[in-house]
All heavy atoms as an XYZ file, in Angstrom:
708
protein
N       0.711     -4.662    -15.099
C       0.437     -5.545    -13.998
C      -0.877     -6.267    -14.270
O      -1.750     -5.755    -14.942
C       0.312     -4.752    -12.696
C       1.587     -4.119    -12.219
S       1.472     -3.405    -10.557
C       0.255     -2.151    -10.763
N      -1.006     -7.405    -13.630
C      -2.230     -8.185    -13.757
C      -2.444     -8.956    -12.457
O      -1.490     -9.474    -11.874
C      -2.101     -9.149    -14.919
C      -3.321     -9.990    -15.134
C      -3.087    -10.973    -16.298
N      -4.235    -11.830    -16.440
C      -5.253    -11.598    -17.247
N      -5.241    -10.539    -18.011
N      -6.269    -12.427    -17.297
N      -3.702     -8.987    -12.001
C      -4.053     -9.745    -10.798
C      -3.241     -9.321     -9.575
O      -2.636    -10.149     -8.893
C      -3.872    -11.255    -11.039
C      -4.803    -11.780    -12.106
O      -5.958    -11.321    -12.155
O      -4.371    -12.632    -12.887
N      -3.241     -8.027     -9.298
C      -2.503     -7.466     -8.156
C      -3.498     -6.824     -7.196
O      -4.477     -6.215     -7.621
C      -1.483     -6.414     -8.641
C      -0.817     -5.696     -7.484
C      -0.446     -7.053     -9.541
N      -3.235     -6.940     -5.890
C      -4.041     -6.250     -4.883
C      -3.145     -5.297     -4.110
O      -2.078     -5.684     -3.634
C      -4.690     -7.257     -3.907
O      -5.551     -8.114     -4.650
C      -5.501     -6.530     -2.841
N      -3.594     -4.039     -3.998
C      -2.930     -3.011     -3.189
C      -3.923     -2.667     -2.097
O      -4.959     -2.079     -2.372
C      -2.585     -1.776     -4.043
C      -1.716     -2.179     -5.233
C      -1.934     -0.697     -3.190
C      -1.616     -1.134     -6.311
N      -3.608     -3.042     -0.846
C      -4.623     -2.947      0.205
C      -4.015     -2.486      1.525
O      -2.919     -2.889      1.900
C      -5.264     -4.326      0.382
C      -6.248     -4.409      1.497
C      -6.901     -5.770      1.679
N      -6.041     -6.892      1.382
C      -6.404     -7.934      0.645
N      -7.608     -8.008      0.133
N      -5.572     -8.921      0.445
N      -4.781     -1.620      2.231
C      -4.495     -1.219      3.614
C      -3.146     -0.535      3.798
O      -2.454     -0.783      4.781
C      -4.602     -2.429      4.554
C      -5.985     -3.034      4.547
O      -6.978     -2.340      4.367
N      -6.055     -4.329      4.715
N      -2.781      0.322      2.854
C      -1.536      1.076      2.966
C      -1.805      2.495      3.425
O      -2.864      3.054      3.171
C      -0.820      1.109      1.611
C      -0.381     -0.257      1.172
O       0.563     -0.805      1.710
N      -1.084     -0.832      0.214
N      -0.813      3.090      4.049
C      -0.833      4.511      4.391
C       0.250      5.177      3.557
O       1.443      4.864      3.712
C      -0.551      4.682      5.887
O      -0.513      6.047      6.196
N      -0.163      6.074      2.661
C       0.759      6.727      1.730
C       0.714      8.222      2.003
O      -0.347      8.835      1.905
C       0.363      6.403      0.276
C       0.354      4.885      0.071
C       1.292      7.092     -0.706
C      -0.349      4.428     -1.177
N       1.860      8.808      2.330
C       1.895     10.197      2.794
C       2.965     11.005      2.079
O       4.101     10.531      1.903
C       2.167     10.226      4.309
O       1.183      9.430      4.971
C       2.113     11.640      4.858
N       2.603     12.249      1.692
C       3.520     13.255      1.137
C       4.489     12.701      0.097
O       5.700     12.777      0.247
C       4.293     13.940      2.264
C       3.431     14.810      3.143
C       4.243     15.641      4.115
N       5.071     14.848      4.993
C       4.699     14.358      6.175
N       3.501     14.594      6.620
N       5.524     13.655      6.900
N       3.940     12.194     -0.976
C       4.785     11.600     -2.009
C       5.424     12.639     -2.924
O       6.437     12.351     -3.553
C       3.977     10.623     -2.878
O       2.889     11.345     -3.464
C       3.484      9.449     -2.061
N       4.810     13.823     -3.062
C       5.314     14.802     -4.011
C       4.987     14.414     -5.448
O       5.405     15.056     -6.394
N       4.272     13.336     -5.604
C       3.819     12.826     -6.901
C       2.540     12.037     -6.652
O       1.981     12.108     -5.574
C       4.889     11.945     -7.526
C       5.305     10.795     -6.622
C       6.580     10.129     -7.091
O       7.158     10.526     -8.093
N       7.022      9.134     -6.386
N       2.098     11.268     -7.628
C       0.898     10.454     -7.409
C       1.156      9.468     -6.270
O       2.208      8.841     -6.216
C       0.542      9.673     -8.675
O       0.203     10.560     -9.723
N       0.168      9.330     -5.397
C       0.294      8.368     -4.307
C       0.146      6.948     -4.802
O       0.808      6.033     -4.323
N      -0.732      6.761     -5.792
C      -0.918      5.458     -6.430
C      -1.115      5.696     -7.921
O      -1.847      6.591     -8.329
C      -2.137      4.696     -5.864
C      -1.918      4.342     -4.389
C      -2.417      3.437     -6.684
C      -3.112      3.660     -3.743
N      -0.451      4.873     -8.718
C      -0.655      4.861    -10.173
C      -0.726      3.397    -10.583
O       0.221      2.648    -10.320
C       0.480      5.564    -10.905
C       0.280      5.545    -12.418
C       1.452      6.152    -13.160
N       1.212      6.073    -14.579
C       0.820      7.085    -15.346
N       0.633      8.270    -14.815
N       0.638      6.920    -16.636
N      -1.843      3.020    -11.201
C      -1.969      1.634    -11.629
C      -2.099      1.557    -13.142
O      -2.712      2.421    -13.768
C      -3.155      0.912    -10.945
C      -4.497      1.579    -11.269
C      -2.941      0.835     -9.442
C      -5.712      0.783    -10.836
N      -1.496      0.521    -13.706
C      -1.603      0.236    -15.128
C      -1.683     -1.268    -15.294
O      -0.810     -1.987    -14.797
C      -0.384      0.776    -15.887
C      -0.267      2.283    -15.827
C       0.879      2.815    -16.675
O       1.209      2.192    -17.706
O       1.438      3.849    -16.299
N      -2.732     -1.744    -15.936
C      -2.870     -3.176    -16.158
C      -4.313     -3.612    -16.097
O      -5.226     -2.838    -16.373
N      -4.509     -4.867    -15.693
C      -5.849     -5.435    -15.658
C      -6.055     -6.245    -14.380
O      -5.105     -6.777    -13.820
C      -6.101     -6.310    -16.906
O      -7.456     -6.732    -16.910
C      -5.190     -7.502    -16.972
N      -7.287     -6.279    -13.935
C      -7.696     -7.003    -12.742
C      -6.866     -6.604    -11.517
O      -6.348     -7.451    -10.785
C      -7.640     -8.509    -12.992
C      -8.594     -8.919    -14.081
C      -8.528    -10.388    -14.420
O      -7.639    -11.096    -14.015
N      -9.497    -10.835    -15.190
N      -6.769     -5.306    -11.304
C      -6.046     -4.751    -10.151
C      -7.076     -4.333     -9.113
O      -8.089     -3.726     -9.445
C      -5.179     -3.553    -10.577
C      -4.184     -3.987    -11.653
C      -4.471     -2.945     -9.383
C      -3.466     -2.857    -12.334
N      -6.824     -4.643     -7.876
C      -7.702     -4.253     -6.777
C      -6.952     -3.285     -5.872
O      -5.903     -3.642     -5.327
C      -8.154     -5.497     -6.002
C      -9.117     -6.363     -6.811
C      -9.211     -7.785     -6.336
N      -7.946     -8.520     -6.352
C      -7.347     -9.011     -7.446
N      -7.892     -8.828     -8.629
N      -6.222     -9.678     -7.371
N      -7.509     -2.081     -5.728
C      -6.933     -1.061     -4.844
C      -7.972     -0.807     -3.765
O      -8.998     -0.176     -4.017
C      -6.591      0.228     -5.624
C      -5.912      1.235     -4.713
C      -5.708     -0.092     -6.833
N      -7.714     -1.316     -2.565
C      -8.730     -1.377     -1.523
C      -8.249     -0.781     -0.207
O      -7.175     -1.144      0.297
C      -9.124     -2.841     -1.266
C      -9.460     -3.685     -2.492
C      -9.552     -5.153     -2.119
C     -10.727     -3.199     -3.137
N      -9.036      0.134      0.342
C      -8.872      0.621      1.715
C      -7.494      1.212      2.012
O      -6.906      0.958      3.058
C      -9.183     -0.506      2.715
C     -10.571     -1.057      2.500
O     -11.525     -0.315      2.303
N     -10.691     -2.364      2.498
N      -6.989      2.026      1.103
C      -5.728      2.723      1.315
C      -6.003      4.141      1.800
O      -7.000      4.751      1.419
C      -4.915      2.753      0.020
C      -4.539      1.354     -0.418
O      -3.655      0.753      0.146
N      -5.245      0.830     -1.420
N      -5.118      4.669      2.624
C      -5.210      6.038      3.134
C      -4.113      6.862      2.469
O      -2.930      6.601      2.690
C      -5.034      6.054      4.652
C      -4.915      7.441      5.257
C      -6.185      8.261      5.118
O      -7.269      7.775      5.400
N      -6.048      9.502      4.702
N      -4.517      7.842      1.640
C      -3.556      8.715      0.973
C      -3.660     10.105      1.583
O      -4.745     10.681      1.657
C      -3.840      8.773     -0.524
C      -3.471      7.507     -1.298
C      -4.520      6.435     -1.139
C      -3.259      7.821     -2.750
N      -2.529     10.644      2.017
C      -2.488     11.948      2.663
C      -1.447     12.825      1.975
O      -0.288     12.396      1.805
C      -2.117     11.798      4.158
O      -3.045     10.898      4.774
C      -2.160     13.135      4.867
N      -1.843     14.034      1.593
C      -0.931     15.011      0.985
C      -0.182     14.436     -0.220
O       1.038     14.505     -0.321
C       0.066     15.544      2.021
C      -0.606     16.321      3.129
O      -1.696     16.878      2.900
O      -0.045     16.365      4.242
N      -0.926     13.861     -1.168
C      -0.321     13.311     -2.381
C      -0.700     14.176     -3.578
O      -1.650     14.932     -3.539
C      -0.740     11.844     -2.611
C      -0.253     10.958     -1.483
C      -2.246     11.707     -2.783
N       0.062     14.028     -4.656
C      -0.197     14.805     -5.860
C       0.170     16.266     -5.657
O       0.807     16.640     -4.682
N      -0.221     17.092     -6.602
C       0.031     18.527     -6.534
C       0.971     18.977     -7.631
O       1.666     18.174     -8.257
N       0.972     20.277     -7.885
C       1.832     20.821     -8.928
C       1.491     20.266    -10.301
O       2.366     20.082    -11.138
N       0.209     19.963    -10.539
C      -0.219     19.409    -11.813
C      -0.176     17.898    -11.879
O      -0.489     17.312    -12.911
N       0.205     17.252    -10.796
C       0.268     15.788    -10.751
C      -0.921     15.270     -9.949
O      -1.092     15.643     -8.789
C       1.588     15.321    -10.118
C       2.768     15.827    -10.944
C       1.617     13.793     -9.989
C       4.111     15.581    -10.313
N      -1.748     14.387    -10.543
C      -2.902     13.850     -9.810
C      -2.468     13.006     -8.619
O      -1.412     12.379     -8.635
C      -3.619     12.976    -10.840
C      -2.987     13.254    -12.151
C      -1.663     13.879    -11.898
N      -3.323     12.935     -7.613
C      -3.032     12.124     -6.433
C      -3.110     10.634     -6.704
O      -2.459      9.834     -6.037
N      -3.910     10.230     -7.712
C      -4.153      8.812     -7.986
C      -4.414      8.711     -9.490
O      -5.243      9.440    -10.027
C      -5.387      8.390     -7.190
C      -5.685      6.929     -7.098
C      -6.098      6.396     -5.889
C      -5.623      6.084     -8.195
C      -6.420      5.054     -5.768
C      -5.940      4.735     -8.094
C      -6.336      4.219     -6.867
N      -3.718      7.823    -10.188
C      -3.856      7.699    -11.637
C      -4.246      6.261    -11.991
O      -3.658      5.310    -11.478
C      -2.542      8.072    -12.360
C      -2.685      7.906    -13.867
C      -2.122      9.493    -12.020
N      -5.230      6.133    -12.886
C      -5.718      4.820    -13.306
C      -5.610      4.686    -14.824
O      -6.151      5.501    -15.565
C      -7.194      4.617    -12.881
C      -7.737      3.301    -13.429
C      -7.342      4.696    -11.373
N      -4.907      3.663    -15.266
C      -4.909      3.218    -16.655
C      -5.073      1.702    -16.581
O      -4.110      0.946    -16.624
C      -3.618      3.589    -17.384
C      -3.501      3.136    -18.841
C      -4.705      3.574    -19.662
C      -2.223      3.623    -19.462
N      -6.318      1.272    -16.370
C      -6.578     -0.137    -16.064
C      -7.925     -0.575    -16.615
O      -8.784      0.248    -16.897
C      -6.549     -0.337    -14.547
N      -8.075     -1.887    -16.733
C      -9.350     -2.474    -17.126
C      -9.732     -3.574    -16.141
O      -8.861     -4.179    -15.500
C      -9.278     -3.090    -18.543
O      -8.264     -4.082    -18.575
C      -8.998     -2.035    -19.592
N     -11.028     -3.783    -16.007
C     -11.569     -4.841    -15.155
C     -10.985     -4.802    -13.741
O     -10.636     -5.836    -13.173
C     -11.323     -6.222    -15.790
C     -11.968     -6.348    -17.160
O     -13.120     -5.882    -17.308
O     -11.325     -6.878    -18.085
N     -10.876     -3.615    -13.183
C     -10.240     -3.427    -11.873
C     -11.226     -2.842    -10.869
O     -12.301     -2.367    -11.233
C      -9.020     -2.522    -12.017
O      -8.055     -3.143    -12.855
N     -10.841     -2.854     -9.592
C     -11.680     -2.323     -8.520
C     -10.879     -1.299     -7.726
O      -9.785     -1.609     -7.242
C     -12.124     -3.440     -7.578
C     -12.931     -4.508     -8.243
C     -13.233     -5.660     -7.292
O     -12.703     -5.747     -6.201
N     -14.104     -6.537     -7.720
N     -11.441     -0.114     -7.571
C     -10.864      0.951     -6.758
C     -11.930      1.270     -5.721
O     -12.909      1.968     -6.012
C     -10.483      2.184     -7.619
C      -9.372      1.818     -8.622
C     -10.010      3.312     -6.739
C      -9.825      1.251     -9.897
N     -11.777      0.727     -4.514
C     -12.856      0.756     -3.524
C     -12.321      1.093     -2.135
O     -11.318      0.530     -1.681
C     -13.574     -0.611     -3.469
C     -14.182     -0.952     -4.833
C     -14.640     -0.623     -2.384
C     -14.756     -2.339     -4.940
N     -13.008      2.010     -1.459
C     -12.767      2.268     -0.043
C     -11.486      3.016      0.272
O     -10.991      2.959      1.395
N     -10.940      3.743     -0.687
C      -9.725      4.523     -0.444
C     -10.103      5.902      0.084
O     -11.171      6.415     -0.212
C      -8.926      4.612     -1.738
C      -8.552      3.243     -2.238
O      -7.686      2.587     -1.683
N      -9.230      2.774     -3.274
N      -9.205      6.500      0.855
C      -9.489      7.784      1.478
C      -8.366      8.773      1.192
O      -7.183      8.436      1.322
C      -9.632      7.619      3.007
O     -10.646      6.657      3.264
C      -9.994      8.935      3.666
N      -8.759      9.996      0.820
C      -7.802     11.086      0.620
C      -7.989     12.110      1.722
O      -9.112     12.482      2.055
C      -8.039     11.768     -0.732
C      -7.165     12.971     -0.939
C      -5.899     12.817     -1.464
C      -7.590     14.228     -0.578
C      -5.077     13.917     -1.631
C      -6.784     15.339     -0.741
C      -5.519     15.177     -1.270
N      -6.892     12.573      2.290
C      -6.945     13.686      3.245
C      -5.723     14.565      3.019
O      -4.731     14.144      2.416
C      -6.985     13.178      4.690
O      -5.822     12.445      4.992
N      -5.819     15.809      3.503
C      -4.694     16.724      3.290
C      -4.617     17.761      4.389
O      -5.600     18.088      5.039
C      -4.817     17.419      1.935
O      -5.948     18.271      1.918
N      -3.428     18.262      4.546
C      -3.152     19.400      5.404
C      -3.471     20.642      4.579
O      -2.998     20.760      3.448
C      -1.671     19.368      5.801
C      -1.267     20.538      6.654
O      -1.802     21.631      6.545
N      -0.291     20.306      7.499
N      -4.255     21.589      5.116
C      -4.618     22.765      4.319
C      -3.420     23.589      3.849
O      -3.527     24.358      2.906
C      -5.506     23.591      5.244
C      -5.754     22.776      6.451
C      -4.862     21.593      6.424
N      -2.286     23.408      4.456
C      -1.092     24.167      4.068
C      -0.311     23.504      2.933
O       0.664     24.061      2.440
C      -0.189     24.347      5.288
C      -0.853     25.161      6.385
C      -0.013     25.249      7.641
O       1.182     24.894      7.601
O      -0.565     25.679      8.668
N      -0.718     22.309      2.525
C      -0.018     21.579      1.460
C      -0.695     21.809      0.114
O      -1.905     21.935      0.037
C      -0.018     20.077      1.762
C       0.700     19.685      3.023
C       2.190     19.917      2.930
O       2.807     19.702      1.892
N       2.767     20.387      4.009
N       0.105     21.834     -0.949
C      -0.422     21.891     -2.308
C      -0.562     20.451     -2.792
O       0.439     19.766     -3.019
C       0.540     22.659     -3.215
O       0.100     22.583     -4.546
N      -1.807     19.982     -2.913
C      -2.067     18.581     -3.254
C      -3.112     18.498     -4.361
O      -3.715     19.503     -4.734
C      -2.542     17.790     -2.010
C      -1.462     17.762     -0.952
C      -3.818     18.367     -1.449
N      -3.351     17.294     -4.860
C      -4.362     17.078     -5.886
C      -5.212     15.875     -5.504
O      -4.753     14.736     -5.580
C      -3.697     16.841     -7.234
C      -4.702     16.755     -8.371
O      -5.846     16.317     -8.139
O      -4.343     17.111     -9.494
N      -6.464     16.095     -5.104
C      -7.304     15.009     -4.618
C      -8.061     14.254     -5.711
O      -9.150     13.756     -5.483
C      -8.292     15.743     -3.712
C      -8.491     17.047     -4.412
C      -7.120     17.393     -4.954
N      -7.483     14.162     -6.900
C      -8.221     13.515     -7.981
C      -7.783     12.072     -8.204
O      -6.616     11.726     -8.028
C      -8.086     14.268     -9.316
O      -6.724     14.293     -9.717
C      -8.627     15.676     -9.211
N      -8.758     11.262     -8.602
C      -8.482      9.975     -9.242
C      -8.643     10.279    -10.722
O      -9.756     10.512    -11.197
C      -9.457      8.884     -8.793
C      -9.306      8.588     -7.300
C      -9.240      7.612     -9.620
C     -10.314      7.584     -6.758
N      -7.541     10.333    -11.433
C      -7.558     10.665    -12.850
C      -7.581      9.375    -13.659
O      -6.667      8.557    -13.565
C      -6.339     11.519    -13.230
O      -6.385     12.737    -12.473
C      -6.330     11.849    -14.706
N      -8.640      9.220    -14.446
C      -8.828      8.013    -15.241
C      -8.374      8.317    -16.665
O      -8.960      9.147    -17.350
C     -10.292      7.559    -15.202
C     -10.704      7.366    -13.744
C     -10.485      6.302    -16.016
C     -12.177      7.265    -13.543
N      -7.319      7.650    -17.087
C      -6.737      7.908    -18.393
C      -7.499      7.169    -19.494
O      -8.126      6.135    -19.239
C      -5.272      7.477    -18.393
C      -4.371      8.222    -17.404
C      -2.950      7.668    -17.455
C      -4.384      9.718    -17.656
N      -7.444      7.695    -20.738
C      -8.086      7.015    -21.864
C      -7.570      5.582    -21.985
O      -6.385      5.321    -21.781
C      -7.663      7.858    -23.075
C      -7.374      9.210    -22.499
C      -6.803      8.950    -21.130
N      -8.470      4.678    -22.300
C      -8.121      3.268    -22.401
C      -8.575      2.477    -21.180
O      -8.621      1.257    -21.210
N      -8.900      3.181    -20.111
C      -9.422      2.510    -18.917
C     -10.879      2.144    -19.154
O     -11.641      2.943    -19.681
C      -9.331      3.445    -17.708
O      -7.984      3.759    -17.421
N     -11.259      0.929    -18.757
C     -12.653      0.523    -18.958
C     -13.036     -0.609    -18.009
O     -12.179     -1.326    -17.506
C     -12.901      0.126    -20.407
C     -11.990     -0.945    -20.918
C     -12.123     -1.124    -22.408
C     -11.019     -2.071    -22.865
N     -10.772     -2.036    -24.250
N     -14.337     -0.706    -17.792
C     -14.945     -1.755    -16.959
C     -14.360     -1.814    -15.546
O     -14.163     -2.890    -14.988
C     -14.842     -3.122    -17.647
C     -15.587     -3.210    -18.956
C     -15.587     -4.602    -19.538
N     -14.265     -5.176    -19.677
C     -13.452     -5.010    -20.725
N     -13.848     -4.255    -21.737
N     -12.278     -5.605    -20.768
N     -14.093     -0.655    -14.973
C     -13.595     -0.583    -13.602
C     -14.726     -0.224    -12.650
O     -15.699      0.409    -13.039
C     -12.482      0.457    -13.481
C     -11.286      0.095    -14.337
O     -10.841     -1.046    -14.344
N     -10.773      1.066    -15.067
N     -14.573     -0.599    -11.390
C     -15.531     -0.266    -10.344
C     -14.877      0.760     -9.427
O     -13.774      0.542     -8.927
C     -15.922     -1.524     -9.530
C     -16.828     -1.153     -8.372
C     -16.578     -2.553    -10.432
N     -15.577      1.893     -9.212
C     -15.120      2.948     -8.301
C     -16.192      3.127     -7.238
O     -17.300      3.529     -7.554
C     -14.924      4.267     -9.053
C     -13.950      4.172    -10.202
C     -14.388      3.843    -11.486
C     -12.604      4.385    -10.006
C     -13.500      3.737    -12.537
C     -11.699      4.289    -11.059
C     -12.156      3.966    -12.318
O     -11.261      3.864    -13.367
N     -15.879      2.824     -5.971
C     -16.879      2.947     -4.909
C     -16.228      3.455     -3.627
O     -15.115      3.036     -3.270
C     -17.523      1.599     -4.597
C     -18.350      1.029     -5.694
C     -18.884     -0.354     -5.347
O     -18.362     -1.051     -4.503
N     -19.949     -0.753     -6.028
N     -16.945      4.329     -2.949
C     -16.588      4.759     -1.589
C     -15.150      5.257     -1.457
O     -14.456      4.915     -0.504
C     -16.834      3.624     -0.584
C     -18.267      3.168     -0.601
O     -19.184      3.973     -0.721
N     -18.474      1.873     -0.519
N     -14.711      6.052     -2.406
C     -13.377      6.651     -2.339
C     -13.523      8.062     -1.778
O     -13.674      9.031     -2.519
C     -12.722      6.617     -3.720
C     -12.476      5.197     -4.168
O     -11.691      4.482     -3.567
N     -13.176      4.772     -5.204
N     -13.507      8.153     -0.466
C     -13.805      9.396      0.247
C     -12.689     10.438      0.094
O     -11.512     10.115      0.219
C     -14.026      9.090      1.725
C     -15.273      8.234      1.958
C     -15.391      7.718      3.388
N     -14.262      6.922      3.841
C     -14.056      5.650      3.546
N     -14.881      5.011      2.750
N     -12.997      5.005      4.009
N     -13.111     11.660     -0.199
C     -12.190     12.774     -0.319
C     -11.636     12.961     -1.704
O     -11.001     13.963     -1.993
N     -11.838     12.003     -2.583
C     -11.334     12.078     -3.955
C     -12.396     12.649     -4.903
O     -13.591     12.451     -4.701
C     -10.964     10.680     -4.475
C      -9.667     10.157     -3.985
C      -9.637      9.183     -3.009
C      -8.468     10.603     -4.515
C      -8.434      8.661     -2.552
C      -7.264     10.099     -4.082
C      -7.240      9.123     -3.100
N     -11.936     13.293     -5.949
C     -12.768     13.693     -7.084
C     -12.348     12.814     -8.243
O     -11.160     12.658     -8.511
C     -12.521     15.157     -7.439
C     -12.740     16.178     -6.317
C     -12.245     17.544     -6.769
C     -14.199     16.230     -5.960
N     -13.311     12.227     -8.932
C     -12.982     11.385    -10.078
C     -13.085     12.224    -11.345
O     -14.105     12.863    -11.589
C     -13.908     10.163    -10.150
C     -13.676      9.270     -8.922
C     -13.690      9.391    -11.447
C     -14.562      8.050     -8.865
N     -12.001     12.226    -12.133
C     -11.980     12.956    -13.403
C     -11.588     11.982    -14.507
O     -10.834     11.038    -14.284
C     -11.041     14.166    -13.373
C     -11.495     15.185    -12.341
C      -9.609     13.768    -13.104
N     -12.116     12.211    -15.689
C     -11.845     11.329    -16.817
C     -13.054     10.449    -17.082
O     -14.144     10.695    -16.577
N     -12.843      9.397    -17.833
C     -13.914      8.511    -18.268
C     -14.033      7.325    -17.315
O     -13.235      6.389    -17.391
C     -13.642      8.039    -19.697
C     -14.820      7.291    -20.281
O     -15.846      7.141    -19.592
O     -14.698      6.852    -21.430
N     -15.020      7.337    -16.438
C     -15.182      6.308    -15.408
C     -15.989      5.117    -15.885
O     -16.619      4.436    -15.082
C     -15.814      6.921    -14.166
N     -15.991      4.796    -17.150
C     -16.753      3.629    -17.659
C     -15.983      2.366    -17.467
O     -14.871      2.187    -17.544
C     -17.094      3.824    -19.133
C     -18.164      4.863    -19.311
N     -17.895      6.190    -19.286
C     -19.485      4.753    -19.481
C     -19.025      6.867    -19.465
N     -20.006      6.002    -19.580
């Protein structure tokens, strides 16, 4: 993908990653992810360059098996990560 904006969505209980992006110049802004990921699957996956991941929120029910990570895959570069509440960023955030 290129030049895409994902904004103001509510994503709940996907049983897999709530958001996975691959491409360049992608903007992921102000999304609410609830009970996503789990079982070894990250809640949010990034394989992108020159993109913005800003203002997203993760929440979960304590009884759910979820994964609150933004997993940054090798090859991702020059991205901006700001104010992503509830998420843990893992991988190379350069």
